[in-house]
C-alpha positions as CSV (number, residue, x, y, z in Angstrom):
1,M,20.0,-31.0,159.9
2,T,23.3,-30.1,158.3
3,D,25.3,-26.9,158.3
4,A,23.7,-26.1,155.0
5,D,20.2,-26.3,156.6
6,A,21.0,-23.5,159.1
7,E,22.1,-19.9,158.6
8,P,23.7,-18.8,161.8
9,N,25.3,-15.6,160.5
10,D,22.2,-13.7,159.3
11,E,22.6,-10.2,160.8
12,K,20.0,-7.7,161.8
13,T,20.5,-4.2,163.0
14,T,18.1,-3.0,165.7
15,K,18.7,0.4,167.4
16,G,22.3,0.5,166.4
17,K,23.0,-3.1,167.7
18,T,23.9,-5.9,165.4
19,T,22.7,-9.4,166.3
20,R,22.7,-12.7,164.6
21,E,19.7,-14.9,164.1
22,I,19.6,-18.6,163.6
23,V,17.3,-19.6,160.7
24,I,16.1,-23.2,160.8
25,H,15.0,-24.7,157.6
26,V,12.3,-27.5,158.1
27,A,13.1,-30.6,156.2
28,P,10.4,-31.8,153.7
29,R,8.1,-34.6,154.9
30,G,9.6,-37.9,154.5
31,A,13.2,-36.6,154.8
32,F,15.5,-37.7,157.6
33,P,17.5,-34.7,158.7
34,K,20.6,-35.3,160.7
35,I,20.1,-34.7,164.4
36,V,23.3,-33.7,166.1
37,N,23.7,-34.4,169.8
38,P,26.1,-31.8,171.1
39,L,27.6,-34.1,173.7
40,E,28.2,-36.7,171.1
41,E,30.0,-34.1,169.0
42,L,31.9,-33.1,172.1
43,Q,33.1,-36.6,172.7
44,E,34.2,-37.0,169.1
45,S,35.9,-33.6,169.1
46,I,37.8,-34.5,172.3
47,K,39.2,-37.6,170.6
48,R,40.6,-35.3,167.9
49,W,41.9,-32.6,170.2
50,T,44.0,-34.9,172.5
51,F,46.5,-37.6,172.0
52,E,45.0,-39.6,174.9
53,A,41.5,-38.5,175.6
54,S,40.2,-41.2,177.9
55,P,39.6,-39.1,181.0
56,F,37.7,-36.5,178.9
57,V,35.7,-39.1,177.0
58,R,34.6,-40.8,180.2
59,L,33.5,-37.4,181.6
60,A,31.6,-36.7,178.3
61,E,29.8,-40.0,178.5
62,E,28.7,-39.4,182.1
63,I,27.4,-35.9,181.2
64,K,25.6,-37.3,178.2
65,A,23.9,-40.0,180.3
66,K,22.8,-37.5,182.9
67,H,21.6,-34.7,180.7
68,E,20.8,-36.2,177.3
69,G,17.0,-36.1,177.9
70,A,16.9,-32.5,178.8
71,L,19.2,-31.6,175.9
72,S,17.1,-33.5,173.4
73,E,13.9,-31.8,174.6
74,A,15.1,-28.3,174.9
75,F,17.8,-27.9,172.4
76,S,16.5,-29.7,169.3
77,P,16.4,-26.5,167.1
78,I,19.8,-25.3,168.2
79,R,21.9,-28.4,168.8
80,W,24.3,-27.7,166.0
81,G,25.0,-24.3,167.5
82,L,25.4,-25.6,171.0
83,A,27.8,-28.3,169.8
84,D,29.8,-25.6,167.9
85,A,30.0,-23.4,171.0
86,I,31.2,-26.3,173.1
87,Q,33.8,-27.3,170.5
88,Q,35.1,-23.8,170.1
89,S,35.3,-23.3,173.9
90,L,36.9,-26.5,175.0
91,G,39.1,-26.7,172.0
92,R,41.0,-23.6,173.1
93,P,44.3,-24.1,175.0
94,I,43.8,-24.5,178.7
95,F,45.6,-21.2,179.5
96,M,43.1,-19.2,177.5
97,A,40.1,-21.0,178.9
98,Y,41.3,-20.7,182.5
99,Q,42.4,-17.0,182.2
100,E,39.0,-16.1,180.9
101,N,37.3,-17.9,183.8
102,V,36.5,-21.5,183.0
103,R,32.8,-21.1,183.8
104,R,32.4,-18.8,180.8
105,L,33.0,-21.8,178.6
106,F,29.2,-22.1,178.4
107,D,28.6,-18.5,177.6
108,F,27.0,-18.9,174.1
109,S,26.0,-15.2,173.7
110,S,28.3,-14.8,170.8
111,V,27.0,-17.8,169.0
112,L,23.3,-17.9,170.1
113,P,22.4,-14.4,171.2
114,N,18.7,-14.9,170.8
115,Y,18.7,-17.9,173.2
116,S,20.8,-16.6,176.0
117,K,18.0,-16.5,178.5
118,L,16.8,-19.9,177.5
119,L,20.3,-21.3,177.9
120,E,20.8,-19.7,181.3
121,G,17.7,-21.4,182.6
122,I,18.1,-24.9,181.3
123,L,21.8,-25.5,180.4
124,P,23.1,-28.4,182.5
125,K,25.4,-27.1,185.3
126,I,28.6,-29.0,184.7
127,E,31.0,-28.9,187.6
128,Y,34.4,-27.8,186.2
129,G,36.1,-28.7,189.4
130,E,35.3,-32.3,188.6
131,L,36.7,-31.8,185.1
132,F,40.0,-30.5,186.4
133,R,40.2,-33.2,189.1
134,R,40.0,-35.8,186.4
135,L,42.7,-34.2,184.2
136,Q,45.1,-33.2,186.9
137,P,47.9,-35.3,188.4
138,A,46.9,-37.7,191.2
139,N,49.0,-35.9,193.8
140,W,46.9,-32.8,193.4
141,A,43.8,-34.5,194.8
142,D,44.3,-33.4,198.4
143,V,45.4,-29.9,197.5
144,P,42.9,-27.4,199.1
145,D,40.4,-25.8,196.8
146,D,41.7,-22.3,197.6
147,I,45.0,-23.2,195.8
148,D,44.8,-22.1,192.2
149,P,45.8,-25.1,189.9
150,F,47.7,-22.7,187.8
151,A,49.9,-21.9,190.7
152,L,51.0,-25.5,190.6
153,I,51.7,-25.2,186.9
154,D,53.6,-22.0,187.5
155,L,55.9,-24.0,189.9
156,A,56.6,-26.5,187.1
157,E,57.5,-23.6,184.8
158,E,60.0,-22.5,187.5
159,G,61.6,-26.0,187.2
160,I,60.0,-27.6,190.2
161,P,58.2,-30.9,189.5
162,T,54.6,-30.9,190.6
163,A,53.1,-33.9,188.7
164,W,52.9,-37.2,190.6
165,V,55.3,-35.9,193.3
166,P,55.5,-34.4,195.8
167,R,52.4,-34.8,198.1
168,A,49.8,-32.1,198.6
169,E,51.3,-30.8,201.8
170,V,54.5,-30.0,200.1
171,L,52.8,-28.5,197.1
172,V,50.9,-26.1,199.4
173,A,54.1,-25.1,201.2
174,L,55.8,-24.4,197.9
175,V,53.0,-22.2,196.6
176,S,52.9,-20.3,199.9
177,A,56.6,-19.6,199.9
178,D,58.5,-16.8,198.1
179,V,60.1,-17.8,194.9
180,D,63.6,-17.6,196.3
181,K,62.6,-19.7,199.3
182,R,61.1,-22.6,197.4
183,L,64.2,-24.7,197.0
184,Q,64.7,-24.5,200.8
185,V,61.1,-25.7,201.3
186,L,61.9,-28.8,199.3
187,L,65.0,-29.4,201.4
188,D,63.0,-28.9,204.6
189,H,60.5,-31.6,203.4
190,Q,63.2,-33.8,201.9
191,G,62.2,-36.9,203.8
192,Q,58.6,-36.7,202.6
193,V,59.7,-35.9,199.0
194,L,61.9,-39.0,198.9
195,E,59.2,-41.1,200.4
196,D,56.8,-39.9,197.7
197,C,59.4,-40.7,195.0
198,D,59.7,-44.3,196.4
199,V,55.9,-44.8,196.4
200,T,55.5,-43.4,192.9
201,L,58.3,-45.6,191.6
202,S,56.8,-48.7,193.1
203,E,53.9,-48.3,190.7
204,T,56.2,-48.5,187.7
205,S,58.0,-51.8,188.3
206,Q,56.5,-53.3,185.1
207,G,56.6,-51.9,181.6
208,A,59.0,-50.2,179.1
209,H,60.7,-48.1,181.7
210,A,61.4,-50.8,184.4
211,E,65.2,-50.6,184.0
212,Q,65.1,-46.8,184.5
213,M,62.9,-47.3,187.6
214,V,65.6,-49.5,189.2
215,L,68.2,-46.8,188.7
216,L,65.9,-44.2,190.2
217,V,65.3,-46.3,193.2
218,Q,69.1,-46.2,193.7
219,A,69.1,-42.5,193.2
220,V,66.5,-42.0,195.9
221,A,68.5,-44.3,198.2
222,S,71.6,-42.3,197.6
223,A,69.9,-39.0,198.4
224,R,68.6,-40.6,201.7
225,L,72.3,-41.3,202.6
226,C,73.2,-37.7,201.7
227,L,75.1,-38.9,198.6
228,F,73.6,-36.2,196.5
229,A,76.2,-36.2,193.7
230,P,75.5,-39.8,192.6
231,A,71.8,-39.2,193.1
232,Q,71.9,-36.2,190.7
233,A,74.1,-38.0,188.2
234,I,71.7,-40.9,188.0
235,A,68.7,-38.6,187.7
236,A,70.3,-36.6,184.9
237,S,71.2,-39.8,183.0
238,V,67.8,-41.4,183.4
239,L,66.1,-38.2,182.2
240,D,68.2,-38.2,179.1
241,T,67.4,-41.9,178.5
242,L,63.7,-41.3,178.9
243,I,63.6,-38.4,176.6
244,R,65.7,-40.1,173.9
245,K,63.3,-43.1,174.0
246,S,60.4,-40.7,173.3
247,M,62.2,-38.9,170.5
248,S,61.8,-39.6,166.8
249,P,64.9,-40.9,165.0
250,G,67.4,-38.1,164.5
251,E,65.3,-35.6,166.6
252,K,67.2,-33.1,168.6
253,Y,66.5,-31.8,172.1
254,S,65.5,-28.4,170.8
255,A,62.8,-30.0,168.5
256,W,61.5,-32.1,171.4
257,L,61.3,-29.1,173.6
258,R,59.3,-27.2,171.0
259,K,56.7,-29.9,171.1
260,H,56.6,-29.6,174.9
261,P,56.1,-25.8,175.5
262,A,56.3,-24.4,179.0
263,D,53.8,-21.7,178.3
264,K,50.4,-23.3,178.9
265,S,49.6,-23.4,175.2
266,W,48.7,-27.1,175.3
267,P,45.3,-28.7,175.1
268,I,43.3,-29.0,178.3
269,G,43.0,-32.8,177.8
270,Q,46.8,-33.0,178.1
271,M,47.1,-31.0,181.4
272,R,48.7,-33.8,183.4
273,Y,51.2,-34.8,180.7
274,F,52.4,-31.3,180.0
275,T,52.6,-30.4,183.7
276,A,54.9,-33.3,184.1
277,M,57.0,-32.3,181.1
278,T,57.1,-28.5,181.8
279,P,60.1,-28.5,184.1
280,M,62.1,-30.2,181.2
281,S,62.3,-26.8,179.5
282,R,64.7,-25.6,182.2
283,A,66.3,-29.0,182.9
284,F,67.3,-29.3,179.2
285,K,68.0,-25.7,178.4
286,E,71.0,-25.4,176.1
287,F,74.3,-24.8,177.8
288,W,77.6,-24.4,176.0
289,K,80.6,-24.2,178.2
290,S,82.8,-24.0,175.1
291,K,81.0,-20.8,174.1
292,G,81.5,-19.2,177.5
293,D,78.0,-19.8,178.8
294,P,77.8,-19.5,182.6
295,I,77.3,-22.8,184.4
296,P,73.6,-23.0,185.4
297,D,73.1,-23.0,189.2
298,A,69.6,-24.7,188.8
299,F,69.3,-28.4,187.9
300,N,70.3,-28.9,184.3
301,R,70.9,-32.2,182.5
302,H,73.6,-30.7,180.2
303,A,75.5,-29.0,183.1
304,S,75.2,-32.2,185.2
305,T,77.0,-34.1,182.4
306,H,79.4,-31.5,181.0
307,A,80.1,-29.2,183.9
308,A,80.3,-31.4,187.0
309,G,81.3,-29.3,189.9
310,A,80.2,-27.3,192.9
311,I,78.0,-24.9,191.0
312,Q,75.8,-27.5,189.4
313,Y,76.1,-30.4,191.9
314,T,74.2,-29.3,195.0
315,E,71.8,-30.9,197.5
316,G,68.9,-28.9,196.1
317,N,69.6,-29.7,192.5
318,A,69.9,-33.4,193.3
319,L,66.5,-33.4,195.0
320,V,64.9,-31.5,192.0
321,G,66.6,-33.8,189.5
322,V,65.4,-37.0,191.3
323,M,61.9,-35.6,191.6
324,L,61.8,-34.7,187.9
325,A,63.1,-38.0,186.7
326,V,60.5,-39.8,188.9
327,S,57.7,-37.5,187.7
328,V,58.6,-38.0,184.0
329,L,59.0,-41.7,184.3
330,R,55.7,-42.1,186.1
331,E,53.9,-40.0,183.5
332,L,55.4,-42.0,180.6
333,H,54.4,-45.2,182.4
334,E,50.8,-43.9,182.8
335,K,50.6,-42.9,179.2
336,D,51.7,-46.4,178.2
337,E,49.1,-47.9,180.6
338,E,46.3,-45.7,179.2
339,A,47.2,-46.8,175.6
340,R,47.2,-50.4,176.7
341,R,43.8,-50.2,178.4
342,A,42.4,-48.4,175.4
343,A,43.6,-51.1,173.1
344,E,42.1,-53.8,175.3
345,A,38.8,-52.0,175.3
346,E,38.8,-51.8,171.5
347,D,39.6,-55.5,171.3
348,E,36.7,-56.3,173.6
349,E,34.3,-54.2,171.5
350,D,35.5,-55.9,168.4
351,N,34.9,-59.3,169.9
352,V,31.3,-58.5,171.0
């Protein structure tokens, strides 16, 4: 059945209320109408929505395997509508989906008003906690369920890295603290934070960013020796190198930042990546000393390079800078690994 075979927008007015009915046209005998599996469409749509969709695709495959029989039996006449509803819902930015309560993603009343009771009874109960766990950074795994994931993304918007480092215990302490106390929380947990940075870096010894990894190991070691200025200087330089490596030829910082918004307007399938990149908005905020701009007192790559002094170079900024450089490097390394694994999987399929 194609879109031309169904008329989802026919409207009827009953007692002052307008509803839409789905009209199904039965194909003539001998014809082979297209049967659309909503979860297959979900999987294909996910590939289009995200740059690297492997976590989402794996989840879709598992859901399909578990529920395909029930869907085939119950939803044959409305599969196209169900697929459209899933696509519309999951295709929205994560911020919109989360703010509206993620479990409402499967509220199809606006698309299939006549089937709402049926859907409530037999729609597979997909656990969205599992979905978020698969898309979130690995260091969030041990964060208690009562901590809102968006609180961790809010921390990143404040300039505090939360992807890959630090550990769950520190994340919880940061969320629980007042905004003006959070830098002190990091300093109070400095030993744990630096240990987390070392562990994370140890997983990136191979690949395109191995040289930057070596430098960051030295930055962590410097911070441990309370040599915060060299630690911050290394972190700022490595961040600049990593970002320049990911830029297009001739691209400016401002253009790169526009592609990495710190406003939760990114696709849900890219949650981990954009959480890692979100603090870059503050770290690379334009600063022009020649124009009289005040020197930022929070970690800033430009100020670290062009306004070295007591305002920018602090123990707290050094720790944030090292964390951010480690977080970004680890994320870029993971993206490379995901691309490599995907390419290997395709080669294996081609050779079968």
